[in-house]
Backbone and ligand atoms as CSV (ligand in chain L), in Angstrom:
chain,resi,resn,atom,element,x,y,z
A,1,UNK,N,N,0.868,-1.164,0.064
A,1,UNK,CA,C,0.018,0.025,0.031
A,1,UNK,C,C,0.863,1.293,0.045
A,2,UNK,N,N,0.447,2.219,-0.705
A,2,UNK,CA,C,1.318,3.473,-0.807
A,2,UNK,C,C,1.271,4.200,0.502
A,3,UNK,N,N,2.326,5.001,0.786
A,3,UNK,CA,C,2.376,5.654,2.091
A,3,UNK,C,C,1.299,6.706,2.146
A,4,UNK,N,N,0.703,6.842,3.304
A,4,UNK,CA,C,-0.284,7.887,3.514
A,4,UNK,C,C,0.310,9.079,4.161
A,5,UNK,N,N,-0.014,10.252,3.704
A,5,UNK,CA,C,0.587,11.442,4.213
A,5,UNK,C,C,0.215,11.742,5.691
A,6,UNK,N,N,1.083,12.293,6.466
A,6,UNK,CA,C,0.897,12.609,7.896
A,6,UNK,C,C,0.776,14.136,7.949
A,7,UNK,N,N,-0.374,14.690,8.415
A,7,UNK,CA,C,-0.396,16.130,8.503
A,7,UNK,C,C,0.698,16.662,9.403
A,8,UNK,N,N,1.253,17.907,9.047
A,8,UNK,CA,C,2.306,18.413,9.862
A,8,UNK,C,C,1.979,19.535,10.726
A,9,UNK,N,N,0.745,20.048,10.723
A,9,UNK,CA,C,0.381,21.087,11.629
A,9,UNK,C,C,-1.096,20.926,11.953
A,10,UNK,N,N,-1.581,21.458,13.075
A,10,UNK,CA,C,-2.929,21.347,13.439
A,10,UNK,C,C,-3.859,21.862,12.348
A,11,UNK,N,N,-3.576,22.882,11.644
A,11,UNK,CA,C,-4.382,23.350,10.520
A,11,UNK,C,C,-4.431,22.442,9.443
A,12,UNK,N,N,-3.327,21.795,9.161
A,12,UNK,CA,C,-3.253,20.825,8.058
A,12,UNK,C,C,-4.107,19.550,8.470
A,13,UNK,N,N,-3.985,19.204,9.768
A,13,UNK,CA,C,-4.770,18.034,10.244
A,13,UNK,C,C,-6.256,18.225,10.093
A,14,UNK,N,N,-6.725,19.474,10.463
A,14,UNK,CA,C,-8.164,19.807,10.348
A,14,UNK,C,C,-8.576,19.656,8.888
A,15,UNK,N,N,-7.831,20.229,7.965
A,15,UNK,CA,C,-8.203,20.200,6.561
A,15,UNK,C,C,-8.157,18.767,6.003
A,16,UNK,N,N,-7.061,18.043,6.451
A,16,UNK,CA,C,-6.839,16.783,5.926
A,16,UNK,C,C,-7.996,15.839,6.238
A,17,UNK,N,N,-8.424,15.748,7.572
A,17,UNK,CA,C,-9.331,14.872,8.006
A,17,UNK,C,C,-10.837,15.250,7.696
A,18,UNK,N,N,-10.910,16.471,7.085
A,18,UNK,CA,C,-12.309,16.910,6.631
A,18,UNK,C,C,-12.717,16.057,5.460
A,19,UNK,N,N,-11.711,15.410,4.795
A,19,UNK,CA,C,-12.011,14.633,3.648
A,19,UNK,C,C,-12.220,13.152,4.005
A,20,UNK,N,N,-13.372,12.666,3.819
A,20,UNK,CA,C,-13.599,11.222,4.244
A,20,UNK,C,C,-12.703,10.183,3.678
A,21,UNK,N,N,-12.284,10.487,2.467
A,21,UNK,CA,C,-11.288,9.549,1.781
A,21,UNK,C,C,-9.983,9.574,2.552
A,22,UNK,N,N,-9.525,10.694,2.980
A,22,UNK,CA,C,-8.301,10.834,3.734
A,22,UNK,C,C,-8.367,10.025,5.008
A,23,UNK,N,N,-9.592,10.223,5.721
A,23,UNK,CA,C,-9.770,9.510,7.038
A,23,UNK,C,C,-9.666,8.019,6.761
A,24,UNK,N,N,-10.353,7.591,5.670
A,24,UNK,CA,C,-10.357,6.132,5.345
A,24,UNK,C,C,-8.970,5.627,5.095
A,25,UNK,N,N,-8.180,6.307,4.235
A,25,UNK,CA,C,-6.935,5.832,3.944
A,25,UNK,C,C,-5.910,5.890,5.162
A,26,UNK,N,N,-6.130,6.985,5.960
A,26,UNK,CA,C,-5.220,7.152,7.131
A,26,UNK,C,C,-5.492,5.972,8.057
A,27,UNK,N,N,-6.713,5.656,8.384
A,27,UNK,CA,C,-7.001,4.607,9.371
A,27,UNK,C,C,-6.659,3.269,8.826
A,28,UNK,N,N,-6.960,3.015,7.515
A,28,UNK,CA,C,-6.669,1.629,6.928
A,28,UNK,C,C,-5.167,1.435,7.012
A,29,UNK,N,N,-4.372,2.430,6.557
A,29,UNK,CA,C,-2.885,2.194,6.479
A,29,UNK,C,C,-2.250,2.011,7.928
A,30,UNK,N,N,-2.855,2.638,8.998
A,30,UNK,CA,C,-2.220,2.465,10.303
A,30,UNK,C,C,-2.745,1.315,11.045
A,31,UNK,N,N,-4.091,1.067,10.839
A,31,UNK,CA,C,-4.682,-0.028,11.556
A,31,UNK,C,C,-4.398,-1.435,10.978
A,32,UNK,N,N,-4.343,-1.430,9.675
A,32,UNK,CA,C,-4.154,-2.672,8.946
A,32,UNK,C,C,-3.010,-2.479,7.927
A,33,UNK,N,N,-1.795,-2.296,8.393
A,33,UNK,CA,C,-0.728,-2.043,7.464
A,33,UNK,C,C,-0.503,-3.281,6.478
A,34,UNK,N,N,-0.975,-4.450,6.908
A,34,UNK,CA,C,-0.731,-5.671,6.047
A,34,UNK,C,C,-1.948,-6.058,5.436
A,35,UNK,N,N,-3.021,-5.230,5.295
A,35,UNK,CA,C,-4.258,-5.600,4.715
A,35,UNK,C,C,-5.370,-5.595,5.761
A,36,UNK,N,N,-6.567,-5.267,5.316
A,36,UNK,CA,C,-7.695,-5.283,6.222
A,36,UNK,C,C,-7.981,-6.570,6.769
A,37,UNK,N,N,-8.252,-6.598,8.061
A,37,UNK,CA,C,-8.564,-7.845,8.808
A,37,UNK,C,C,-9.904,-7.728,9.465
A,38,UNK,N,N,-10.610,-8.797,9.589
A,38,UNK,CA,C,-11.840,-8.832,10.340
A,38,UNK,C,C,-11.550,-8.732,11.857
A,39,UNK,N,N,-12.116,-7.721,12.597
A,39,UNK,CA,C,-11.726,-7.594,13.977
A,39,UNK,C,C,-12.259,-8.808,14.859
A,40,UNK,N,N,-13.299,-9.503,14.368
A,40,UNK,CA,C,-13.813,-10.581,15.120
A,40,UNK,C,C,-12.951,-11.836,15.018
A,41,UNK,N,N,-12.547,-12.205,13.796
A,41,UNK,CA,C,-11.830,-13.519,13.683
A,41,UNK,C,C,-10.476,-13.360,13.115
A,42,UNK,N,N,-10.105,-12.166,12.716
A,42,UNK,CA,C,-8.716,-11.907,12.256
A,42,UNK,C,C,-8.426,-12.375,10.825
A,43,UNK,N,N,-9.412,-12.836,10.149
A,43,UNK,CA,C,-9.205,-13.306,8.753
A,43,UNK,C,C,-9.223,-12.130,7.819
A,44,UNK,N,N,-8.412,-12.282,6.701
A,44,UNK,CA,C,-8.268,-11.242,5.711
A,44,UNK,C,C,-9.242,-11.409,4.625
A,45,UNK,N,N,-10.046,-12.454,4.537
A,45,UNK,CA,C,-10.962,-12.636,3.463
A,45,UNK,C,C,-12.246,-11.794,3.600
A,46,UNK,N,N,-12.075,-10.525,3.313
A,46,UNK,CA,C,-13.114,-9.563,3.621
A,46,UNK,C,C,-13.528,-8.804,2.317
A,47,UNK,N,N,-14.792,-8.392,2.250
A,47,UNK,CA,C,-15.257,-7.617,0.998
A,47,UNK,C,C,-15.650,-6.309,1.532
A,48,UNK,N,N,-15.218,-5.286,0.729
A,48,UNK,CA,C,-15.565,-3.883,1.049
A,48,UNK,C,C,-16.896,-3.547,0.486
A,49,UNK,N,N,-17.858,-3.125,1.287
A,49,UNK,CA,C,-19.196,-2.728,0.746
A,49,UNK,C,C,-19.118,-1.251,0.668
A,50,UNK,N,N,-18.803,-0.766,-0.537
A,50,UNK,CA,C,-18.520,0.696,-0.655
A,50,UNK,C,C,-19.772,1.573,-0.312
A,51,UNK,N,N,-21.016,1.071,-0.746
A,51,UNK,CA,C,-22.124,1.915,-0.396
A,51,UNK,C,C,-22.458,2.068,1.027
A,52,UNK,N,N,-21.943,1.168,1.876
A,52,UNK,CA,C,-22.193,1.259,3.246
A,52,UNK,C,C,-20.890,1.606,4.002
A,53,UNK,N,N,-19.794,1.833,3.279
A,53,UNK,CA,C,-18.553,2.173,3.953
A,53,UNK,C,C,-18.216,1.200,5.067
A,54,UNK,N,N,-18.427,-0.103,4.731
A,54,UNK,CA,C,-18.085,-1.178,5.715
A,54,UNK,C,C,-17.441,-2.325,5.028
A,55,UNK,N,N,-16.871,-3.204,5.778
A,55,UNK,CA,C,-16.365,-4.547,5.253
A,55,UNK,C,C,-17.259,-5.613,5.812
A,56,UNK,N,N,-17.229,-6.656,5.038
A,56,UNK,CA,C,-17.971,-7.856,5.492
A,56,UNK,C,C,-16.989,-9.070,5.442
A,57,UNK,N,N,-16.878,-9.805,6.565
A,57,UNK,CA,C,-16.001,-10.959,6.635
A,57,UNK,C,C,-16.752,-12.062,5.921
A,58,UNK,N,N,-15.931,-12.881,5.167
A,58,UNK,CA,C,-16.584,-14.077,4.465
A,58,UNK,C,C,-16.848,-15.249,5.387
A,59,UNK,N,N,-16.161,-15.215,6.569
A,59,UNK,CA,C,-16.472,-16.386,7.527
A,59,UNK,C,C,-17.838,-16.156,8.052
A,60,UNK,N,N,-18.424,-17.295,8.473
A,60,UNK,CA,C,-19.803,-17.205,9.149
A,60,UNK,C,C,-19.627,-17.017,10.638
A,61,UNK,N,N,-19.946,-15.836,11.119
A,61,UNK,CA,C,-19.954,-15.597,12.612
A,61,UNK,C,C,-20.764,-14.370,12.831
A,62,UNK,N,N,-21.045,-14.113,14.004
A,62,UNK,CA,C,-21.799,-12.788,14.367
A,62,UNK,C,C,-20.907,-11.631,14.160
A,63,UNK,N,N,-21.413,-10.505,14.009
A,63,UNK,CA,C,-20.669,-9.233,13.766
A,63,UNK,C,C,-19.757,-9.426,12.616
A,64,UNK,N,N,-20.197,-9.841,11.434
A,64,UNK,CA,C,-19.448,-10.038,10.286
A,64,UNK,C,C,-19.062,-8.754,9.616
A,65,UNK,N,N,-19.959,-7.718,9.739
A,65,UNK,CA,C,-19.661,-6.515,9.147
A,65,UNK,C,C,-18.962,-5.519,10.133
A,66,UNK,N,N,-18.074,-4.826,9.608
A,66,UNK,CA,C,-17.364,-3.899,10.488
A,66,UNK,C,C,-16.855,-2.568,9.753
A,67,UNK,N,N,-16.683,-1.549,10.442
A,67,UNK,CA,C,-16.284,-0.245,9.920
A,67,UNK,C,C,-14.969,0.043,10.405
A,68,UNK,N,N,-14.506,1.296,9.997
A,68,UNK,CA,C,-13.209,1.763,10.423
A,68,UNK,C,C,-13.262,1.912,11.931
A,69,UNK,N,N,-14.431,2.235,12.578
A,69,UNK,CA,C,-14.463,2.486,14.000
A,69,UNK,C,C,-14.632,1.117,14.811
A,70,UNK,N,N,-15.129,0.104,14.269
A,70,UNK,CA,C,-15.310,-1.176,14.901
A,70,UNK,C,C,-14.070,-1.633,15.723
A,71,UNK,N,N,-14.200,-1.892,16.962
A,71,UNK,CA,C,-13.095,-2.322,17.734
A,71,UNK,C,C,-12.077,-1.373,18.217
A,72,UNK,N,N,-12.451,-0.075,18.019
A,72,UNK,CA,C,-11.565,1.038,18.396
A,72,UNK,C,C,-12.209,1.866,19.530
A,73,UNK,N,N,-11.452,2.766,20.047
A,73,UNK,CA,C,-11.970,3.696,21.106
A,73,UNK,C,C,-13.091,4.573,20.560
A,74,UNK,N,N,-13.267,4.673,19.166
A,74,UNK,CA,C,-14.231,5.502,18.723
A,74,UNK,C,C,-15.566,4.769,18.435
A,75,UNK,N,N,-15.593,3.491,18.558
A,75,UNK,CA,C,-16.634,2.623,18.180
A,75,UNK,C,C,-18.047,3.087,18.634
A,76,UNK,N,N,-18.158,3.363,19.955
A,76,UNK,CA,C,-19.482,3.562,20.509
A,76,UNK,C,C,-19.913,5.084,20.453
A,77,UNK,N,N,-19.020,5.912,19.806
A,77,UNK,CA,C,-19.249,7.315,19.793
A,77,UNK,C,C,-20.094,7.779,18.568
A,78,UNK,N,N,-21.056,8.696,18.842
A,78,UNK,CA,C,-21.854,9.212,17.716
A,78,UNK,C,C,-21.029,10.258,16.880
A,79,UNK,N,N,-19.882,10.713,17.494
A,79,UNK,CA,C,-19.162,11.726,16.707
A,79,UNK,C,C,-18.449,11.115,15.612
A,80,UNK,N,N,-18.328,11.916,14.544
A,80,UNK,CA,C,-17.662,11.426,13.306
A,80,UNK,C,C,-16.172,11.116,13.494
A,81,UNK,N,N,-15.759,10.209,12.622
A,81,UNK,CA,C,-14.343,9.757,12.659
A,81,UNK,C,C,-13.381,10.970,12.330
A,82,UNK,N,N,-13.926,11.896,11.493
A,82,UNK,CA,C,-13.037,13.048,11.142
A,82,UNK,C,C,-12.752,13.814,12.422
A,83,UNK,N,N,-13.770,14.055,13.255
A,83,UNK,CA,C,-13.502,14.803,14.533
A,83,UNK,C,C,-12.499,14.066,15.448
A,84,UNK,N,N,-12.773,12.757,15.605
A,84,UNK,CA,C,-11.955,11.916,16.453
A,84,UNK,C,C,-10.490,11.846,15.976
A,85,UNK,N,N,-10.267,11.863,14.663
A,85,UNK,CA,C,-8.894,11.778,14.143
A,85,UNK,C,C,-8.205,13.149,14.343
A,86,UNK,N,N,-8.882,14.202,14.163
A,86,UNK,CA,C,-8.328,15.561,14.424
A,86,UNK,C,C,-7.934,15.707,15.921
A,87,UNK,N,N,-8.891,15.254,16.721
A,87,UNK,CA,C,-8.619,15.388,18.216
A,87,UNK,C,C,-7.406,14.468,18.608
A,88,UNK,N,N,-7.377,13.221,18.059
A,88,UNK,CA,C,-6.219,12.292,18.363
A,88,UNK,C,C,-4.975,12.910,17.852
A,89,UNK,N,N,-5.038,13.429,16.638
A,89,UNK,CA,C,-3.764,13.909,16.131
A,89,UNK,C,C,-3.340,15.180,17.028
A,90,UNK,N,N,-4.167,15.926,17.462
A,90,UNK,CA,C,-3.769,17.142,18.357
A,90,UNK,C,C,-3.154,16.566,19.601
A,91,UNK,N,N,-3.839,15.630,20.324
A,91,UNK,CA,C,-3.361,15.184,21.522
A,91,UNK,C,C,-1.949,14.508,21.436
A,92,UNK,N,N,-1.871,13.677,20.374
A,92,UNK,CA,C,-0.625,12.931,20.127
A,92,UNK,C,C,0.568,13.797,19.605
A,93,UNK,N,N,0.287,14.762,18.740
A,93,UNK,CA,C,1.431,15.454,18.086
A,93,UNK,C,C,1.756,16.815,18.708
A,94,UNK,N,N,0.843,17.334,19.472
A,94,UNK,CA,C,1.287,18.713,20.058
A,94,UNK,C,C,2.210,18.479,21.297
A,95,UNK,N,N,3.535,18.695,21.080
A,95,UNK,CA,C,4.432,18.363,22.053
A,95,UNK,C,C,4.251,19.052,23.385
A,96,UNK,N,N,3.761,20.338,23.411
A,96,UNK,CA,C,3.621,21.052,24.562
A,96,UNK,C,C,2.231,20.768,25.193
A,97,UNK,N,N,1.583,19.758,24.730
A,97,UNK,CA,C,0.237,19.422,25.288
A,97,UNK,C,C,-0.845,20.198,24.575
A,98,UNK,N,N,-1.931,19.630,24.511
A,98,UNK,CA,C,-3.108,20.328,23.941
A,98,UNK,C,C,-4.206,20.321,25.053
A,99,UNK,N,N,-5.059,21.360,25.148
A,99,UNK,CA,C,-6.064,21.299,26.191
A,99,UNK,C,C,-7.387,21.004,25.514
A,100,UNK,N,N,-8.314,20.547,26.274
A,100,UNK,CA,C,-9.655,20.288,25.699
A,100,UNK,C,C,-10.240,21.585,25.108
A,101,UNK,N,N,-9.786,22.745,25.621
A,101,UNK,CA,C,-10.226,24.086,25.061
A,101,UNK,C,C,-9.775,24.205,23.643
A,102,UNK,N,N,-8.549,23.777,23.307
A,102,UNK,CA,C,-8.101,23.899,21.942
A,102,UNK,C,C,-8.889,22.949,21.055
A,103,UNK,N,N,-9.110,21.703,21.586
A,103,UNK,CA,C,-9.894,20.777,20.755
A,103,UNK,C,C,-11.291,21.259,20.439
A,104,UNK,N,N,-11.856,21.906,21.566
A,104,UNK,CA,C,-13.184,22.494,21.503
A,104,UNK,C,C,-13.324,23.510,20.358
A,105,UNK,N,N,-12.236,24.468,20.344
A,105,UNK,CA,C,-12.246,25.482,19.360
A,105,UNK,C,C,-11.974,24.918,17.945
A,106,UNK,N,N,-11.001,23.968,17.835
A,106,UNK,CA,C,-10.625,23.459,16.497
A,106,UNK,C,C,-11.755,22.726,15.873
A,107,UNK,N,N,-12.569,22.091,16.628
A,107,UNK,CA,C,-13.555,21.135,16.075
A,107,UNK,C,C,-14.956,21.677,16.181
A,108,UNK,N,N,-15.086,22.956,16.801
A,108,UNK,CA,C,-16.397,23.517,16.884
A,108,UNK,C,C,-17.430,22.585,17.607
A,109,UNK,N,N,-17.030,22.042,18.686
A,109,UNK,CA,C,-17.956,21.184,19.489
A,109,UNK,C,C,-17.991,21.812,20.934
A,110,UNK,N,N,-18.894,21.264,21.785
A,110,UNK,CA,C,-18.923,21.822,23.141
A,110,UNK,C,C,-17.641,21.484,23.952
A,111,UNK,N,N,-17.451,22.256,25.050
A,111,UNK,CA,C,-16.256,22.070,25.747
A,111,UNK,C,C,-16.342,20.659,26.426
A,112,UNK,N,N,-17.592,20.250,26.843
A,112,UNK,CA,C,-17.775,19.075,27.539
A,112,UNK,C,C,-17.453,17.856,26.615
A,113,UNK,N,N,-17.914,17.954,25.389
A,113,UNK,CA,C,-17.557,16.903,24.479
A,113,UNK,C,C,-16.039,16.826,24.273
A,114,UNK,N,N,-15.378,17.959,24.100
A,114,UNK,CA,C,-14.005,18.021,23.827
A,114,UNK,C,C,-13.208,17.460,25.046
A,115,UNK,N,N,-13.735,17.719,26.295
A,115,UNK,CA,C,-13.015,17.106,27.466
A,115,UNK,C,C,-13.179,15.615,27.398
A,116,UNK,N,N,-14.378,15.098,27.024
A,116,UNK,CA,C,-14.598,13.634,26.996
A,116,UNK,C,C,-13.650,12.999,25.912
A,117,UNK,N,N,-13.514,13.673,24.801
A,117,UNK,CA,C,-12.635,13.094,23.806
A,117,UNK,C,C,-11.184,13.131,24.196
A,118,UNK,N,N,-10.744,14.219,24.761
A,118,UNK,CA,C,-9.410,14.396,25.211
A,118,UNK,C,C,-9.059,13.261,26.288
A,119,UNK,N,N,-10.051,13.085,27.172
A,119,UNK,CA,C,-9.874,12.130,28.217
A,119,UNK,C,C,-9.693,10.708,27.615
A,120,UNK,N,N,-10.656,10.381,26.741
A,120,UNK,CA,C,-10.633,8.950,26.093
A,120,UNK,C,C,-9.380,8.723,25.326
A,121,UNK,N,N,-8.893,9.735,24.513
A,121,UNK,CA,C,-7.810,9.528,23.803
A,121,UNK,C,C,-6.534,9.289,24.667
A,122,UNK,N,N,-6.472,10.171,25.782
A,122,UNK,CA,C,-5.277,10.054,26.696
A,122,UNK,C,C,-5.242,8.619,27.386
A,123,UNK,N,N,-6.466,8.226,27.836
A,123,UNK,CA,C,-6.491,6.848,28.493
A,123,UNK,C,C,-6.040,5.817,27.559
A,124,UNK,N,N,-6.492,5.886,26.288
A,124,UNK,CA,C,-6.134,4.863,25.293
A,124,UNK,C,C,-4.659,4.898,24.993
A,125,UNK,N,N,-4.001,5.947,25.166
A,125,UNK,CA,C,-2.592,6.073,24.892
A,125,UNK,C,C,-1.741,5.900,26.174
A,126,UNK,N,N,-2.459,5.681,27.275
A,126,UNK,CA,C,-1.811,5.543,28.515
A,126,UNK,C,C,-1.160,6.823,29.032
A,127,UNK,N,N,-1.701,7.937,28.614
A,127,UNK,CA,C,-1.237,9.290,28.990
A,127,UNK,C,C,-1.999,9.792,30.215
A,128,UNK,N,N,-1.391,10.462,31.117
A,128,UNK,CA,C,-1.988,10.926,32.303
A,128,UNK,C,C,-2.791,12.218,31.738
A,129,UNK,N,N,-3.897,12.491,32.358
A,129,UNK,CA,C,-4.680,13.606,32.031
A,129,UNK,C,C,-4.173,14.822,32.766
A,130,UNK,N,N,-4.079,15.980,32.065
A,130,UNK,CA,C,-3.487,17.139,32.836
A,130,UNK,C,C,-4.403,17.527,34.059
A,131,UNK,N,N,-5.689,17.162,33.907
A,131,UNK,CA,C,-6.623,17.446,34.946
A,131,UNK,C,C,-6.135,16.928,36.331
A,132,UNK,N,N,-5.391,15.848,36.232
A,132,UNK,CA,C,-5.021,15.151,37.434
A,132,UNK,C,C,-3.942,15.984,38.293
A,133,UNK,N,N,-3.348,16.932,37.563
A,133,UNK,CA,C,-2.361,17.761,38.309
A,133,UNK,C,C,-2.976,18.566,39.449
A,134,UNK,N,N,-4.172,19.069,39.235
A,134,UNK,CA,C,-4.832,19.800,40.265
A,134,UNK,C,C,-5.123,18.943,41.479
A,135,UNK,N,N,-4.695,19.398,42.576
A,135,UNK,CA,C,-4.921,18.653,43.858
A,135,UNK,C,C,-3.942,17.543,44.063
A,136,UNK,N,N,-2.946,17.415,43.186
A,136,UNK,CA,C,-1.962,16.368,43.323
A,136,UNK,C,C,-0.495,16.927,43.206
A,137,UNK,N,N,-0.409,18.062,43.832
A,137,UNK,CA,C,0.968,18.820,43.631
A,137,UNK,C,C,2.075,17.985,44.226
A,138,UNK,N,N,1.764,17.394,45.334
A,138,UNK,CA,C,2.838,16.549,46.051
A,138,UNK,C,C,3.264,15.354,45.235
A,139,UNK,N,N,2.392,14.927,44.339
A,139,UNK,CA,C,2.594,13.648,43.455
A,139,UNK,C,C,3.264,14.060,42.168
A,140,UNK,N,N,3.785,15.250,42.082
A,140,UNK,CA,C,4.368,15.844,40.877
A,140,UNK,C,C,5.383,14.818,40.241
A,141,UNK,N,N,6.279,14.316,41.056
A,141,UNK,CA,C,7.304,13.487,40.530
A,141,UNK,C,C,6.744,12.190,39.974
A,142,UNK,N,N,5.768,11.650,40.673
A,142,UNK,CA,C,5.095,10.387,40.243
A,142,UNK,C,C,4.489,10.661,38.802
A,143,UNK,N,N,3.824,11.817,38.764
A,143,UNK,CA,C,3.118,12.106,37.526
A,143,UNK,C,C,4.085,12.229,36.372
A,144,UNK,N,N,5.174,12.830,36.558
A,144,UNK,CA,C,6.140,13.029,35.419
A,144,UNK,C,C,6.802,11.764,35.141
A,145,UNK,N,N,7.084,10.884,36.135
A,145,UNK,CA,C,7.713,9.625,35.875
A,145,UNK,C,C,6.721,8.707,35.173
A,146,UNK,N,N,5.582,8.699,35.518
A,146,UNK,CA,C,4.513,7.884,34.950
A,146,UNK,C,C,4.286,8.283,33.440
A,147,UNK,N,N,4.269,9.626,33.238
A,147,UNK,CA,C,3.987,10.014,31.896
A,147,UNK,C,C,5.208,9.667,31.010
A,148,UNK,N,N,6.429,9.922,31.484
A,148,UNK,CA,C,7.583,9.659,30.710
A,148,UNK,C,C,7.612,8.203,30.352
A,149,UNK,N,N,7.265,7.309,31.256
A,149,UNK,CA,C,7.337,5.880,31.019
A,149,UNK,C,C,6.288,5.555,29.913
A,150,UNK,N,N,5.098,6.087,30.054
A,150,UNK,CA,C,4.119,5.772,29.064
A,150,UNK,C,C,4.347,6.288,27.661
A,151,UNK,N,N,5.116,7.557,27.658
A,151,UNK,CA,C,5.387,8.085,26.406
A,151,UNK,C,C,6.406,7.226,25.693
A,152,UNK,N,N,7.315,6.736,26.436
A,152,UNK,CA,C,8.300,5.813,25.945
A,152,UNK,C,C,7.669,4.568,25.299
A,153,UNK,N,N,6.731,4.006,26.016
A,153,UNK,CA,C,6.064,2.841,25.680
A,153,UNK,C,C,5.328,3.103,24.381
A,154,UNK,N,N,4.652,4.297,24.316
A,154,UNK,CA,C,3.914,4.670,23.141
A,154,UNK,C,C,4.873,4.764,21.886
A,155,UNK,N,N,6.006,5.339,22.111
A,155,UNK,CA,C,6.929,5.552,20.953
A,155,UNK,C,C,7.392,4.169,20.515
A,156,UNK,N,N,7.650,3.257,21.445
A,156,UNK,CA,C,8.191,1.938,21.005
A,156,UNK,C,C,7.177,1.073,20.231
A,157,UNK,N,N,5.885,1.200,20.634
A,157,UNK,CA,C,4.898,0.376,20.018
A,157,UNK,C,C,3.649,1.148,19.680
A,158,UNK,N,N,3.696,2.118,18.675
A,158,UNK,CA,C,2.510,2.951,18.505
A,158,UNK,C,C,1.333,2.144,18.032
A,159,UNK,N,N,1.571,0.895,17.368
A,159,UNK,CA,C,0.351,0.260,16.847
A,159,UNK,C,C,-0.490,-0.309,18.007
A,160,UNK,N,N,0.048,-0.398,19.216
A,160,UNK,CA,C,-0.790,-0.898,20.335
A,160,UNK,C,C,-1.691,0.290,20.901
A,161,UNK,N,N,-1.470,1.426,20.466
A,161,UNK,CA,C,-2.070,2.518,21.125
A,161,UNK,C,C,-2.989,3.382,20.266
A,162,UNK,N,N,-2.747,3.366,18.934
A,162,UNK,CA,C,-3.530,4.147,18.089
A,162,UNK,C,C,-5.049,3.884,18.243
A,163,UNK,N,N,-5.397,2.742,18.385
A,163,UNK,CA,C,-6.816,2.374,18.435
A,163,UNK,C,C,-7.314,1.801,19.672
A,164,UNK,N,N,-6.517,1.808,20.691
A,164,UNK,CA,C,-6.917,1.231,22.061
A,164,UNK,C,C,-7.605,-0.080,21.888
A,165,UNK,N,N,-6.901,-1.067,21.304
A,165,UNK,CA,C,-7.476,-2.337,20.939
A,165,UNK,C,C,-8.480,-2.888,22.022
A,166,UNK,N,N,-9.555,-3.321,21.549
A,166,UNK,CA,C,-10.592,-3.928,22.453
A,166,UNK,C,C,-11.034,-5.253,22.001
A,167,UNK,N,N,-10.079,-6.036,21.540
A,167,UNK,CA,C,-10.424,-7.390,21.044
A,167,UNK,C,C,-10.815,-8.295,22.190
L,1,ZN,ZN,ZN,-14.501,-12.597,10.594
């Protein structure tokens, strides 16, 4: 599969993920670098149903149809994949940290929704939420240590964290 472009700035990420085809290619290339697999049985014998934007596994079992969201941290969310991908990109790529306020402004969603997205993304990546800093001043060292360890783990095996596997 050809390499899929990685946005290089928040503005670029917003524009890039506004195109459903880009969202599709981006997730497929990262989630299934060796070809699309059924999240239920792991088989690669799947058919893409273009009109439903879903795949169907050829094996006989329940939950044969799956989408880009199936089996990911985005699965049960009514929010579009485009918004989730922008928020995830911001949380993961903004080195100085991104606040839920920034997500809220970038995506034009409520602050409460932005906080929820931010929280879920951080949990899936094993990142501490900045909210935990308040009231835990004495645990500063623990927080930093924990975060550093998790960031290291994330860098070493990004495929384990992108989609918060729920198999
Ligand atoms: Zn299957």
